[in-house]
C-alpha positions as CSV (number, residue, x, y, z in Angstrom):
1,M,-95.7,97.7,-6.9
2,I,-95.8,93.9,-7.7
3,A,-96.5,93.2,-11.4
4,T,-99.4,90.8,-12.2
5,L,-98.8,87.6,-14.1
6,D,-100.4,89.1,-17.2
7,E,-98.2,92.2,-17.0
8,R,-95.0,90.0,-16.6
9,L,-96.1,87.9,-19.6
10,A,-96.7,91.0,-21.7
11,E,-93.5,92.8,-20.7
12,N,-91.2,89.9,-21.3
13,P,-92.7,87.4,-23.8
14,M,-90.9,84.2,-24.7
15,R,-90.1,84.2,-28.4
16,V,-90.3,80.8,-30.2
17,A,-89.2,80.1,-33.8
18,I,-90.8,77.1,-35.5
19,V,-88.7,76.2,-38.5
20,G,-90.8,74.2,-41.0
21,G,-94.5,74.4,-41.8
22,G,-95.5,70.8,-42.0
23,V,-98.4,69.4,-39.8
24,G,-96.0,69.0,-36.9
25,G,-94.9,72.6,-37.1
26,L,-98.4,73.9,-37.4
27,V,-99.6,71.8,-34.5
28,A,-96.7,73.2,-32.4
29,A,-97.5,76.8,-33.4
30,R,-101.1,76.3,-32.4
31,E,-100.1,74.8,-29.1
32,L,-97.6,77.5,-28.2
33,A,-99.4,80.6,-29.4
34,R,-100.9,81.9,-26.1
35,P,-100.3,84.9,-23.8
36,G,-96.7,85.4,-23.0
37,I,-95.3,83.4,-25.9
38,E,-94.7,85.0,-29.3
39,V,-94.6,82.4,-32.1
40,T,-93.3,82.8,-35.6
41,L,-93.4,79.9,-38.0
42,Y,-90.8,80.1,-40.9
43,E,-91.5,77.9,-43.9
44,A,-88.9,77.6,-46.6
45,G,-91.3,77.0,-49.4
46,G,-94.4,78.8,-50.7
47,R,-97.0,76.6,-49.0
48,L,-97.7,74.8,-45.7
49,G,-98.4,71.2,-44.9
50,G,-95.5,69.2,-46.1
51,S,-96.7,66.0,-47.6
52,V,-100.3,66.8,-46.7
53,A,-101.1,68.9,-49.8
54,P,-103.8,69.5,-52.3
55,L,-103.7,68.5,-56.0
56,A,-105.9,69.9,-58.7
57,V,-106.7,67.5,-61.5
58,A,-109.5,67.7,-64.1
59,G,-111.3,70.4,-62.2
60,V,-111.4,68.6,-58.8
61,T,-109.1,68.7,-55.8
62,V,-107.7,65.6,-54.2
63,D,-104.7,64.9,-52.0
64,A,-101.2,65.1,-53.5
65,G,-99.7,63.2,-50.6
66,A,-101.2,61.7,-47.4
67,E,-104.9,60.8,-48.1
68,S,-105.8,59.1,-44.9
69,F,-104.8,58.9,-41.2
70,A,-104.4,56.0,-38.8
71,T,-107.0,56.0,-36.1
72,R,-104.8,54.5,-33.4
73,G,-104.6,56.4,-30.2
74,G,-107.4,58.8,-31.3
75,H,-104.8,61.6,-31.7
76,V,-105.9,62.8,-35.2
77,A,-109.6,62.6,-34.4
78,A,-109.1,64.6,-31.2
79,L,-107.3,67.4,-33.1
80,L,-110.0,67.4,-35.8
81,A,-112.6,67.7,-33.1
82,E,-110.8,70.8,-31.7
83,L,-110.7,72.3,-35.2
84,G,-114.5,71.6,-35.7
85,L,-114.0,69.0,-38.4
86,T,-115.5,65.9,-36.6
87,A,-118.5,65.9,-38.8
88,D,-116.2,65.6,-41.9
89,I,-114.4,62.5,-40.7
90,V,-115.1,59.6,-43.1
91,E,-114.2,55.9,-43.3
92,P,-113.0,54.3,-46.5
93,N,-114.8,51.7,-48.5
94,A,-114.9,48.5,-46.3
95,A,-114.1,46.4,-49.3
96,G,-110.4,47.0,-48.6
97,A,-107.3,46.6,-50.7
98,W,-106.0,43.7,-52.9
99,L,-102.6,42.2,-53.3
100,Q,-100.9,41.9,-56.7
101,L,-98.8,38.8,-56.6
102,P,-96.9,37.2,-59.4
103,G,-99.5,35.9,-61.9
104,R,-102.6,36.8,-59.8
105,A,-104.4,39.4,-57.8
106,V,-106.3,38.5,-54.5
107,P,-108.1,40.4,-51.8
108,M,-105.9,41.2,-48.9
109,P,-106.6,39.0,-45.8
110,K,-108.3,41.1,-43.2
111,A,-107.5,39.6,-39.9
112,G,-103.8,40.4,-39.7
113,M,-101.3,43.1,-38.8
114,L,-98.8,44.3,-41.4
115,G,-99.8,41.3,-43.4
116,V,-99.0,38.8,-40.7
117,P,-102.2,36.6,-40.4
118,S,-103.8,35.9,-37.1
119,S,-105.5,32.8,-38.5
120,P,-103.3,31.1,-41.1
121,L,-106.1,28.7,-42.3
122,A,-108.7,31.5,-42.8
123,A,-110.3,31.3,-46.3
124,D,-108.9,34.7,-47.4
125,V,-105.3,33.6,-46.4
126,V,-105.7,30.3,-48.2
127,A,-107.0,32.1,-51.3
128,A,-103.9,34.4,-51.2
129,I,-101.1,31.8,-50.6
130,G,-102.7,28.4,-51.2
131,W,-103.3,25.4,-48.9
132,R,-99.7,24.2,-48.8
133,A,-98.3,27.5,-47.7
134,A,-101.3,28.1,-45.3
135,L,-100.5,24.7,-43.6
136,R,-96.9,25.6,-43.3
137,A,-97.9,28.9,-41.7
138,Y,-100.2,27.0,-39.3
139,L,-97.2,25.1,-38.0
140,D,-96.4,28.3,-36.1
141,R,-99.3,27.4,-33.8
142,I,-97.6,24.1,-32.7
143,K,-93.9,25.0,-33.2
144,P,-92.2,25.7,-29.9
145,L,-90.5,29.0,-29.2
146,L,-86.8,28.2,-29.2
147,T,-85.9,31.5,-27.5
148,I,-87.8,33.8,-25.2
149,G,-86.8,37.4,-25.6
150,R,-87.0,40.2,-28.1
151,E,-87.3,39.6,-31.8
152,H,-86.1,42.6,-33.9
153,N,-86.1,41.6,-37.5
154,L,-89.7,41.3,-38.8
155,G,-88.7,39.5,-42.0
156,A,-86.6,36.9,-40.2
157,L,-89.3,36.3,-37.6
158,V,-92.1,35.7,-40.2
159,R,-89.9,33.5,-42.3
160,R,-88.9,31.3,-39.4
161,R,-92.4,31.0,-37.9
162,M,-94.7,31.0,-40.9
163,G,-92.5,30.4,-44.0
164,R,-91.4,32.1,-47.1
165,A,-94.8,32.3,-48.8
166,V,-96.4,34.4,-46.0
167,L,-93.3,36.6,-46.0
168,D,-93.2,37.2,-49.7
169,N,-96.9,37.3,-50.5
170,L,-98.5,38.9,-47.5
171,V,-96.0,40.8,-45.4
172,A,-93.5,42.2,-47.9
173,P,-96.1,44.0,-50.1
174,V,-97.6,45.7,-46.9
175,T,-94.3,46.9,-45.4
176,T,-93.1,48.1,-48.8
177,G,-96.4,50.1,-49.2
178,V,-96.4,51.5,-45.6
179,Y,-92.7,52.0,-45.0
180,S,-91.2,51.8,-48.5
181,A,-88.9,49.1,-47.0
182,P,-88.8,45.3,-47.0
183,P,-89.7,43.4,-43.8
184,E,-86.0,42.4,-43.3
185,L,-85.3,46.1,-42.5
186,I,-88.3,46.5,-40.1
187,D,-87.9,46.4,-36.3
188,V,-90.6,44.4,-34.7
189,D,-90.7,46.5,-31.5
190,I,-91.4,49.7,-33.5
191,A,-93.7,48.4,-36.3
192,L,-95.7,46.1,-34.0
193,P,-95.3,47.3,-30.4
194,G,-96.3,44.7,-27.9
195,L,-95.8,41.8,-30.3
196,N,-92.8,40.4,-28.5
197,G,-94.7,40.2,-25.2
198,A,-97.7,38.7,-26.9
199,L,-95.4,36.2,-28.6
200,T,-94.0,35.0,-25.3
201,R,-97.5,34.8,-23.7
202,T,-99.3,33.0,-26.6
203,G,-96.4,30.9,-27.9
204,S,-97.0,31.6,-31.5
205,L,-96.8,34.5,-34.0
206,S,-100.3,34.1,-35.2
207,G,-101.6,33.9,-31.6
208,A,-99.6,37.1,-30.8
209,V,-101.2,39.0,-33.7
210,A,-104.7,37.8,-32.6
211,A,-104.0,38.9,-29.1
212,L,-102.9,42.4,-30.3
213,R,-105.9,42.7,-32.6
214,S,-108.3,41.8,-29.8
215,G,-107.3,45.0,-28.1
216,G,-107.6,47.2,-31.3
217,P,-110.2,48.2,-33.8
218,S,-112.2,45.2,-35.1
219,K,-114.5,47.0,-37.6
220,A,-113.4,46.5,-41.2
221,G,-111.8,49.7,-42.4
222,S,-111.8,51.4,-39.0
223,A,-108.0,51.4,-38.7
224,V,-107.8,54.4,-41.0
225,G,-110.0,57.5,-41.6
226,G,-110.1,60.5,-43.9
227,I,-111.6,63.9,-44.2
228,R,-114.4,64.7,-46.6
229,G,-112.8,66.7,-49.4
230,G,-109.2,65.5,-48.6
231,M,-106.7,65.5,-45.8
232,H,-105.3,68.9,-47.1
233,R,-108.2,70.6,-45.3
234,L,-106.5,69.8,-42.0
235,V,-103.6,72.1,-43.0
236,V,-105.9,75.0,-43.8
237,A,-107.7,74.6,-40.5
238,L,-104.5,74.3,-38.5
239,A,-102.9,77.4,-40.1
240,A,-106.1,79.5,-39.6
241,D,-106.4,78.5,-36.0
242,A,-102.7,79.1,-35.2
243,E,-102.9,82.6,-36.7
244,A,-106.2,83.3,-34.8
245,R,-104.3,82.4,-31.6
246,G,-101.6,84.9,-32.5
247,A,-99.0,82.9,-34.3
248,V,-97.2,84.6,-37.2
249,I,-96.6,82.5,-40.4
250,E,-93.9,83.5,-42.9
251,L,-93.5,81.7,-46.2
252,N,-90.3,81.5,-48.3
253,R,-88.1,81.9,-45.3
254,E,-85.4,79.1,-45.5
255,A,-83.4,78.6,-42.3
256,V,-79.8,77.8,-43.1
257,A,-78.1,77.9,-39.6
258,L,-78.9,77.7,-35.9
259,S,-76.6,78.8,-33.2
260,C,-76.4,79.4,-29.5
261,V,-75.9,83.0,-28.2
262,D,-73.2,83.7,-25.7
263,A,-75.3,85.9,-23.4
264,V,-72.3,87.4,-21.6
265,A,-70.6,88.4,-24.8
266,M,-73.9,89.8,-26.2
267,K,-74.3,92.0,-23.1
268,Q,-70.8,93.2,-23.2
269,A,-71.2,94.1,-26.8
270,G,-74.2,96.2,-25.9
271,G,-77.1,94.2,-27.3
272,S,-77.8,92.3,-30.5
273,D,-77.1,92.6,-34.2
274,P,-79.2,95.4,-35.7
275,D,-80.0,93.2,-38.7
276,V,-81.7,90.6,-36.4
277,D,-85.5,90.3,-36.8
278,H,-86.1,90.7,-33.0
279,P,-83.4,92.8,-31.3
280,A,-83.1,92.7,-27.5
281,E,-85.3,95.1,-25.6
282,P,-84.6,97.0,-22.3
283,G,-85.3,94.7,-19.4
284,R,-85.6,91.7,-21.6
285,Q,-83.4,88.6,-21.0
286,T,-81.0,88.1,-23.9
287,P,-82.3,85.5,-26.4
288,R,-80.4,82.2,-26.3
289,L,-80.6,81.1,-30.0
290,V,-80.2,82.7,-33.4
291,V,-81.9,81.4,-36.6
292,S,-80.1,82.5,-39.7
293,F,-82.0,82.6,-43.0
294,A,-81.0,82.2,-46.7
295,D,-81.9,85.8,-47.4
296,G,-79.1,87.1,-45.0
297,T,-81.4,88.0,-42.1
298,S,-81.7,86.2,-38.7
299,A,-83.9,86.0,-35.7
300,E,-83.0,86.0,-32.0
301,V,-85.3,83.7,-30.0
302,D,-85.6,81.9,-26.7
303,A,-86.6,78.6,-28.2
304,V,-86.7,76.8,-31.5
305,L,-88.7,73.8,-32.7
306,L,-87.6,72.2,-36.0
307,D,-90.1,70.5,-38.3
308,V,-88.0,69.9,-41.4
309,P,-86.7,66.7,-43.0
310,S,-83.7,65.0,-41.5
311,A,-81.4,66.2,-44.3
312,A,-82.2,69.8,-43.2
313,A,-82.6,69.2,-39.5
314,L,-79.3,67.4,-38.8
315,P,-77.0,70.2,-40.1
316,L,-79.0,72.8,-38.1
317,L,-78.7,70.8,-34.9
318,A,-75.1,69.8,-35.3
319,G,-73.6,73.2,-34.3
320,L,-75.5,73.5,-31.0
321,S,-73.4,71.1,-28.9
322,S,-70.7,68.5,-29.1
323,D,-73.2,65.7,-28.2
324,L,-75.5,66.9,-31.0
325,A,-72.5,67.0,-33.4
326,A,-71.7,63.4,-32.6
327,S,-75.3,62.3,-32.9
328,C,-75.8,64.1,-36.2
329,A,-72.6,62.5,-37.6
330,L,-74.0,58.9,-37.1
331,D,-74.5,56.8,-40.2
332,W,-78.0,58.1,-41.0
333,P,-79.6,56.2,-43.9
334,E,-80.5,58.1,-47.1
335,A,-84.1,59.1,-47.6
336,T,-86.3,57.3,-50.1
337,S,-87.7,59.0,-53.1
338,V,-91.4,58.2,-53.9
339,E,-93.3,59.5,-56.9
340,L,-97.1,59.6,-56.9
341,V,-98.9,59.7,-60.3
342,T,-102.5,60.6,-60.4
343,L,-104.6,59.6,-63.4
344,V,-108.1,60.8,-64.1
345,L,-109.8,58.2,-66.3
346,D,-113.0,57.9,-68.2
347,S,-113.5,54.2,-68.0
348,P,-117.0,52.7,-67.1
349,A,-115.2,49.3,-66.6
350,L,-113.8,50.8,-63.3
351,D,-117.4,51.3,-62.0
352,S,-117.4,47.8,-60.5
353,F,-114.3,48.6,-58.3
354,P,-112.6,45.4,-59.6
355,R,-109.7,45.7,-57.1
356,G,-111.5,47.1,-54.1
357,T,-109.8,50.3,-52.9
358,G,-106.6,49.5,-54.7
359,L,-103.6,47.2,-54.6
360,L,-100.2,46.6,-53.0
361,V,-97.8,45.1,-55.4
362,S,-95.4,42.3,-54.5
363,D,-91.7,43.1,-55.2
364,R,-91.6,39.8,-57.1
365,V,-94.0,41.0,-59.8
366,A,-92.2,41.3,-63.1
367,P,-91.5,44.9,-64.1
368,A,-92.8,44.1,-67.6
369,F,-96.2,43.6,-65.9
370,C,-96.1,46.5,-63.5
371,T,-93.5,48.9,-62.1
372,A,-95.6,50.7,-59.5
373,K,-95.4,49.5,-55.9
374,A,-99.1,50.4,-55.1
375,A,-102.2,51.7,-56.7
376,T,-105.1,53.5,-54.9
377,H,-108.5,53.7,-56.5
378,I,-109.4,57.0,-55.0
379,T,-113.0,57.1,-56.3
380,A,-113.5,53.6,-55.0
381,K,-111.9,54.3,-51.6
382,W,-113.7,57.5,-50.8
383,T,-117.3,58.3,-51.5
384,W,-116.7,62.0,-51.4
385,A,-114.2,61.7,-54.3
386,R,-117.0,60.5,-56.6
387,E,-119.4,63.4,-55.9
388,G,-119.9,65.6,-58.9
389,L,-117.9,63.5,-61.3
390,P,-119.4,62.5,-64.7
391,A,-120.6,58.9,-65.0
392,G,-117.7,56.5,-65.6
393,R,-115.0,58.9,-64.4
394,H,-112.4,57.6,-61.9
395,I,-109.3,58.8,-60.1
396,V,-106.4,56.3,-59.6
397,R,-103.1,57.1,-57.9
398,L,-100.0,55.0,-58.5
399,S,-96.9,55.0,-56.2
400,Y,-93.4,54.5,-57.5
401,G,-90.1,54.0,-55.6
402,R,-88.7,51.4,-53.2
403,A,-86.2,51.7,-50.4
404,G,-82.6,51.1,-51.4
405,R,-83.2,51.8,-55.1
406,S,-82.6,54.9,-57.1
407,S,-85.7,56.5,-58.5
408,E,-86.4,55.4,-62.0
409,T,-89.3,57.8,-62.6
410,A,-87.2,60.9,-61.8
411,R,-85.4,60.3,-65.1
412,W,-88.6,59.8,-67.1
413,S,-90.3,62.6,-69.0
414,D,-94.0,63.3,-68.4
415,S,-95.0,61.5,-71.5
416,E,-92.9,58.4,-70.6
417,L,-94.3,58.3,-67.1
418,R,-97.8,58.9,-68.3
419,E,-97.5,56.0,-70.8
420,R,-96.1,53.7,-68.0
421,A,-98.8,54.7,-65.6
422,I,-101.6,53.9,-68.1
423,R,-100.0,50.5,-68.7
424,D,-99.7,49.8,-65.0
425,V,-103.3,50.6,-64.3
426,S,-104.4,48.4,-67.2
427,S,-102.3,45.5,-65.8
428,L,-103.3,45.9,-62.2
429,F,-107.0,46.4,-62.8
430,N,-107.2,44.0,-65.7
431,I,-108.9,46.6,-67.8
432,P,-107.6,47.7,-71.3
433,L,-106.9,51.4,-71.2
434,A,-105.5,53.8,-73.8
435,E,-104.3,57.3,-74.0
436,S,-107.9,58.2,-75.1
437,N,-109.2,57.2,-71.6
438,V,-107.0,59.8,-69.8
439,V,-108.7,63.0,-68.8
440,D,-105.8,64.4,-66.8
441,F,-102.4,63.4,-65.4
442,A,-100.2,64.7,-62.6
443,R,-97.0,63.7,-60.9
444,V,-95.6,64.7,-57.5
445,Q,-92.3,63.5,-56.0
446,W,-91.9,63.2,-52.3
447,T,-88.8,62.4,-50.2
448,N,-89.6,60.1,-47.4
449,A,-87.4,59.7,-44.4
450,Q,-86.0,56.3,-43.4
451,P,-88.9,54.8,-41.4
452,L,-88.7,54.9,-37.6
453,A,-89.4,51.2,-37.8
454,G,-86.2,50.6,-39.7
455,I,-83.7,48.4,-37.8
456,G,-81.1,50.6,-36.0
457,Q,-83.1,53.8,-36.6
458,R,-84.6,53.9,-33.1
459,D,-81.1,53.7,-31.6
460,R,-79.9,56.6,-33.7
461,L,-83.0,58.7,-32.8
462,T,-82.7,57.9,-29.1
463,A,-79.1,59.2,-29.1
464,L,-80.2,62.3,-31.0
465,E,-83.2,63.0,-28.8
466,G,-81.0,62.7,-25.7
467,A,-78.5,65.2,-27.2
468,I,-81.4,67.6,-28.1
469,R,-82.6,67.5,-24.5
470,G,-79.2,68.7,-23.4
471,V,-79.8,72.0,-25.2
472,E,-82.5,73.9,-23.4
473,G,-85.1,75.5,-25.7
474,V,-84.5,73.2,-28.7
475,E,-87.0,70.6,-30.0
476,A,-87.5,68.6,-33.2
477,T,-90.5,66.9,-34.6
478,G,-91.7,65.5,-37.9
479,S,-92.2,62.0,-39.4
480,W,-88.4,61.2,-39.5
481,I,-88.2,61.5,-35.7
482,A,-91.8,60.9,-34.6
483,G,-92.7,58.0,-36.8
484,T,-94.8,57.4,-39.9
485,G,-98.1,59.2,-40.3
486,L,-100.1,61.9,-38.5
487,A,-101.1,59.5,-35.7
488,S,-97.4,59.6,-34.7
489,V,-96.5,63.2,-35.6
490,I,-99.4,65.0,-33.9
491,P,-98.8,63.7,-30.3
492,H,-95.0,64.0,-30.7
493,S,-95.4,67.6,-31.8
494,R,-97.8,68.4,-28.9
495,D,-95.3,66.9,-26.4
496,A,-92.5,69.0,-27.8
497,A,-94.6,72.1,-27.6
498,A,-95.5,71.3,-24.0
499,R,-91.8,71.1,-23.0
500,L,-91.2,74.5,-24.5
501,R,-94.2,76.0,-22.7
502,A,-92.8,74.6,-19.5
503,L,-89.7,76.8,-20.0
504,R,-91.9,79.8,-19.9
505,W,-93.4,78.9,-16.5
506,K,-90.0,77.9,-15.2
507,E,-88.7,81.3,-16.0
508,L,-91.7,83.0,-14.3
509,A,-91.2,80.9,-11.2
510,E,-87.6,81.9,-10.8
């Protein structure tokens, strides 16, 4: 009797372990959980979502990490639609952010990309950098291209074409805020894909930016979106849907090793280790991989997808092949520590939203004035965040930590950091604040991977991904390998899950 496809799927399911419960891991679990594939997600900590997390302050819940998503590609919006959250997608206040420059704060020019202006003589550009610097930037329009090819260093490109003022006052604050790295460490092709081609076609950097913007969102504020109630709602919806589809989620299961199984030796030994979570079954093909956990247990599986930071992923991958060992031994840059401080303030002076939705702070601002690299006025940026709050109450979030520098805030006590945060908000918003204005305070530290846009990082990742492809049934995702933000992680994770699903159909076809 010939078994039906459903019977073959049920008798010999493909077992997949997802190591890490960030958004990438949850997306993969949801994509893979279907008939014939048994999915178990193992998360080392006690909660899911990674840097997409809730934070309770003063009786309200806001985001502890990511509080918005890039709308490029439509990937996040498509996932939210599948999860029934389309009606809850919101846009931020169109007023936009400001720049804190040495001695002054100005609205951020709107018609640019990563701070590079498309119109150097626009009024908001002149207001930010002055007429002299704006005229120097305009020379880009008439200055010939000395070379035709690929520019890699964003900082060098901007300085050469538009001058130091544009680089220091417009571009550097943005790349530091987005990537926690200065523009000199940012790869043009990764941060602004298509810019090199547009630069050659238009003959100027500002013209290239204008050309790229003409093909993107033009509505103010439409480059990012959020979820009413906070981005952490995405994690709850993803986990619930993955479990509804059959995925199993286990918290507090830290993976410490990943190894390939010698199928011949396993069969000669008469099966698998009795302590393994999923022992081999009669008629079942011997699993190819073993995930070992900190508690001494292990799991035999057919495939593994890693969604953990690079510091955890590289040691797990290194033992799977010589090519992976070589790639994992490359000179990988250290991660950057970022600390987010949330203040709930009673200050009617903030009702006027004096700095729009917040500020990006120039690296040249004196530490005596402000040590934060950015401030987000949450209750100015998101209408939902103001709902139910008493009159005059506001939520402001400060970001500390820059690439290549040790974390100062990690050494500060709560009282020291609280005092510094109050001073920084007072300076940035030009409003006198005291301890008596503070309703609540919270601090959360995150470790951010070296951005994919960092110079040299794409080459390292290309080598690593090639080595991963050499080990069937192994995939890796997450912001350190996919790129910054959910708009990069979600499609990357879906592609990785699709490759693992293809193994299932390949096996059935053989």
